[in-house]
C-alpha positions as CSV (number, residue, x, y, z in Angstrom):
1,M,77.3,104.8,108.3
2,I,80.9,104.0,109.8
3,E,81.9,101.2,109.3
4,I,84.4,99.5,112.3
5,L,86.1,96.6,110.8
6,N,86.9,93.5,112.9
7,P,90.5,91.8,113.6
8,T,90.1,89.5,110.7
9,Q,89.5,92.2,107.8
10,V,92.1,94.7,109.1
11,A,94.2,91.9,108.8
12,R,93.2,91.6,105.0
13,A,93.4,95.5,105.0
14,R,96.8,94.9,105.8
15,E,97.6,92.7,102.6
16,T,95.8,95.4,100.4
17,G,97.3,98.2,101.5
18,A,101.1,96.3,100.7
19,L,99.0,95.6,97.2
20,V,98.4,99.4,96.6
21,A,101.9,100.5,97.9
22,D,103.7,98.4,96.0
23,V,101.9,98.7,92.7
24,L,102.7,102.3,93.1
25,Q,106.1,102.5,93.8
26,S,106.3,100.0,91.0
27,L,105.1,102.9,88.3
28,R,107.1,105.6,90.2
29,E,110.1,103.9,88.8
30,R,108.9,102.8,85.4
31,A,107.4,106.2,84.8
32,T,110.0,108.2,83.1
33,V,110.2,110.8,80.3
34,G,108.9,109.4,77.5
35,T,106.0,107.5,79.3
36,N,102.5,107.3,78.2
37,L,99.7,108.1,80.8
38,L,97.6,105.0,79.0
39,Q,100.9,102.8,79.6
40,I,100.7,103.5,83.4
41,D,97.2,102.7,83.2
42,S,98.0,99.6,81.6
43,W,100.8,98.6,84.0
44,A,98.2,99.0,86.9
45,K,95.7,97.1,85.4
46,E,98.1,94.2,84.9
47,M,99.6,94.3,88.3
48,I,96.1,94.8,90.1
49,L,94.4,91.5,88.2
50,G,97.9,89.5,88.6
51,A,97.1,89.8,92.5
52,G,93.5,88.7,92.0
53,A,92.3,92.2,93.0
54,T,89.6,94.4,91.7
55,S,89.9,98.1,90.9
56,C,87.9,100.2,92.6
57,Y,87.9,102.9,89.9
58,V,86.9,101.0,86.7
59,D,82.8,101.0,87.3
60,Y,83.2,104.1,89.6
61,A,80.4,106.5,88.8
62,P,79.9,109.5,91.7
63,S,78.1,112.5,91.2
64,F,80.8,114.0,90.6
65,G,82.2,112.2,88.0
66,R,81.2,111.6,83.9
67,G,81.3,107.8,84.4
68,P,81.7,105.2,85.2
69,F,86.0,106.5,85.4
70,G,86.8,102.8,83.0
71,H,90.6,102.9,84.3
72,Y,92.5,101.5,86.9
73,I,94.4,104.3,88.1
74,C,94.5,107.9,88.7
75,T,97.1,110.0,86.6
76,S,97.2,113.5,87.3
77,V,99.8,116.0,86.0
78,N,101.1,119.5,86.4
79,D,97.7,121.9,87.1
80,G,95.6,118.3,87.5
81,V,95.0,117.2,91.3
82,L,92.3,114.7,91.5
83,H,90.7,112.3,89.7
84,G,93.1,112.4,86.7
85,L,91.4,110.3,83.7
86,P,94.4,108.2,81.8
87,H,94.6,109.5,78.4
88,D,97.3,109.7,75.7
89,R,99.7,112.2,76.5
90,A,103.5,111.3,76.9
91,L,105.7,112.7,80.3
92,A,108.0,115.6,79.9
93,D,110.9,116.1,81.6
94,G,110.1,118.1,85.0
95,D,106.3,117.2,84.6
96,L,104.8,116.8,88.1
97,L,102.7,113.6,88.2
98,S,100.2,112.4,90.7
99,L,99.1,108.9,91.1
100,D,96.0,107.8,93.0
101,L,95.2,104.1,93.4
102,A,92.5,102.2,95.4
103,V,91.9,98.5,94.9
104,I,90.0,95.9,96.9
105,L,91.8,92.6,97.9
106,G,90.2,90.3,100.2
107,G,86.9,92.2,100.6
108,V,88.7,95.3,102.0
109,A,89.6,98.1,100.3
110,A,92.9,100.8,100.7
111,D,94.0,103.9,98.7
112,S,97.2,105.5,98.4
113,A,98.5,108.1,96.2
114,I,101.8,109.9,95.4
115,S,103.1,112.7,93.8
116,F,106.7,112.7,92.1
117,V,108.7,114.9,89.4
118,V,109.6,113.0,86.4
119,G,112.9,112.9,84.6
120,D,116.2,115.3,86.0
121,S,114.8,118.2,86.4
122,R,113.9,119.3,89.7
123,P,111.8,122.7,89.6
124,P,111.9,123.8,93.0
125,E,108.2,124.7,93.5
126,S,107.1,121.3,92.9
127,L,109.3,120.4,95.1
128,A,108.0,122.5,97.9
129,L,104.3,121.6,97.3
130,I,105.0,117.5,97.1
131,A,107.2,117.7,100.5
132,T,104.6,119.9,101.9
133,T,101.6,117.6,101.2
134,E,103.6,114.4,102.6
135,R,104.6,116.6,105.9
136,A,101.1,117.2,106.5
137,L,100.2,113.8,105.8
138,A,102.8,112.5,108.5
139,T,101.5,115.3,111.2
140,A,98.1,113.6,110.3
141,I,99.0,110.3,111.1
142,A,101.0,111.4,114.4
143,T,97.8,113.2,115.3
144,A,95.2,110.3,114.5
145,G,94.4,107.7,117.4
146,P,91.7,106.2,119.2
147,G,89.7,109.2,121.4
148,V,90.8,111.6,119.6
149,K,88.2,113.9,117.8
150,L,88.0,114.0,113.7
151,G,88.6,117.8,113.7
152,D,92.0,117.2,114.8
153,V,93.0,115.7,112.5
154,S,91.9,118.1,109.7
155,A,93.0,120.7,111.7
156,A,96.5,119.4,112.2
157,I,96.5,119.0,108.0
158,G,95.0,122.5,107.6
159,E,97.8,124.3,109.9
160,V,100.6,122.8,108.2
161,L,99.0,123.4,104.3
162,R,98.3,127.0,105.6
163,A,101.8,128.0,107.3
164,A,103.4,127.0,104.2
165,G,101.4,129.6,102.0
166,Y,98.8,127.5,100.6
167,S,95.1,128.2,100.7
168,V,92.8,125.2,101.3
169,N,90.4,123.7,99.5
170,T,87.8,121.4,101.7
171,D,85.6,120.1,98.9
172,F,87.5,117.2,98.8
173,G,89.5,115.5,101.3
174,G,90.1,111.9,103.2
175,H,87.4,109.9,103.6
176,G,86.2,106.7,105.5
177,I,87.0,103.0,103.9
178,G,86.8,99.5,104.5
179,T,84.6,97.2,102.7
180,T,84.4,100.1,99.8
181,M,86.2,102.9,99.2
182,H,84.6,105.6,99.7
183,Q,82.3,105.8,103.4
184,D,82.0,108.3,106.3
185,P,83.6,109.6,107.8
186,H,84.4,112.7,105.4
187,V,87.9,113.8,106.4
188,P,88.3,117.7,105.2
189,N,92.1,119.0,104.6
190,D,91.2,121.7,107.5
191,G,88.9,121.9,109.9
192,R,88.3,122.9,114.2
193,A,90.7,120.7,117.2
194,G,88.1,119.0,119.8
195,R,85.1,118.9,117.1
196,G,83.7,116.1,115.2
197,Y,83.6,111.9,115.5
198,K,86.1,110.1,118.3
199,L,88.0,107.5,116.0
200,R,87.4,104.5,117.4
201,P,90.1,101.2,116.8
202,G,89.2,99.2,114.0
203,L,88.3,102.6,111.8
204,M,90.5,102.9,108.5
205,L,90.6,106.1,107.3
206,A,92.4,107.4,103.6
207,L,93.9,110.5,104.4
208,E,95.0,112.7,101.7
209,P,96.5,116.2,101.9
210,W,96.7,118.2,98.1
211,V,97.2,121.7,97.8
212,M,97.7,123.8,94.7
213,V,100.0,127.2,94.4
214,D,98.0,129.8,94.3
215,T,94.5,129.2,94.6
216,D,91.8,127.1,96.2
217,E,89.5,126.7,93.7
218,L,89.3,123.6,91.5
219,V,87.8,123.6,87.5
220,T,86.6,120.1,86.0
221,D,88.3,119.0,82.6
222,D,86.5,118.6,79.3
223,D,87.1,114.8,80.0
224,G,84.5,115.1,82.7
225,W,86.7,113.8,85.5
226,T,90.3,115.5,85.9
227,L,90.2,118.7,88.6
228,R,92.7,121.0,87.7
229,S,93.8,124.2,89.2
230,A,91.4,127.1,88.4
231,T,94.6,129.5,87.6
232,G,96.5,126.8,85.8
233,C,99.2,126.4,88.6
234,R,101.1,123.3,89.9
235,T,99.6,121.3,92.3
236,A,100.3,117.7,94.6
237,H,98.8,115.1,96.6
238,S,99.8,112.6,98.7
239,E,97.7,109.5,100.8
240,H,97.6,106.5,102.7
241,T,95.4,104.3,104.3
242,V,95.3,104.0,108.3
243,V,93.8,101.9,110.7
244,V,93.6,103.2,114.0
245,T,94.8,100.6,117.0
246,E,94.2,100.9,120.7
247,D,97.3,102.7,121.1
248,G,97.6,105.0,117.9
249,V,97.5,104.0,114.2
250,D,99.1,102.0,111.6
251,V,99.9,102.8,108.2
252,L,98.7,100.2,105.9
253,T,100.0,102.0,102.7
254,L,103.7,102.0,103.2
255,P,105.8,100.7,100.4
256,S,108.3,97.5,101.1
257,T,112.2,98.3,101.1
258,R,113.5,96.8,98.4
């Protein structure tokens, strides 16, 4: 079922989105060389519960994971791209870290992901990956709006990713979001323009381009959750929650200016 939120729910979603964005921004600032992934999870827990919000991940047990997830944030490093299960690992200089966070506040969810390089190293390949996902996300946001077909959004993402030389996996992508984290419609990261569901005001979507350097194949880690590139190459992931309005879309998970 595709959920259309009412104005009161959209107002609550703005608050949820602001919380998600600010938690991710804080974690990005605190994650340095030597930081343990379990420490990041602990910080996320503290901020989520302190805000009176509920994690979408702790009890999450979908068919594709070895659930329940049991943690408050996804921490994917280097060849890990999605659903990274926090574990006892200290970050090293030059690691590419992706953080994916979803919470519910006031009965409405928001979901966002960021990728960045830890420390002083700036590997060009990693920076190119991150920049491409961010550019694809910005293009998807600029494309979406009332009356736009879902295939237009997917095609816009895929065009940016493929133009940068990356192949595209469509098994996992964006999704509807509202009173629960994962809803219809599925938003693949490639598609055919002019096809699919017509976007309506009140629809919330989590748009999330992700890429891997030299493959579109995933493998599941022994932890039963973390999805990694099949070749061991580096990966990146960017995501925002948006709501369709009468004249476009609003991004709900932009970080506040500090």
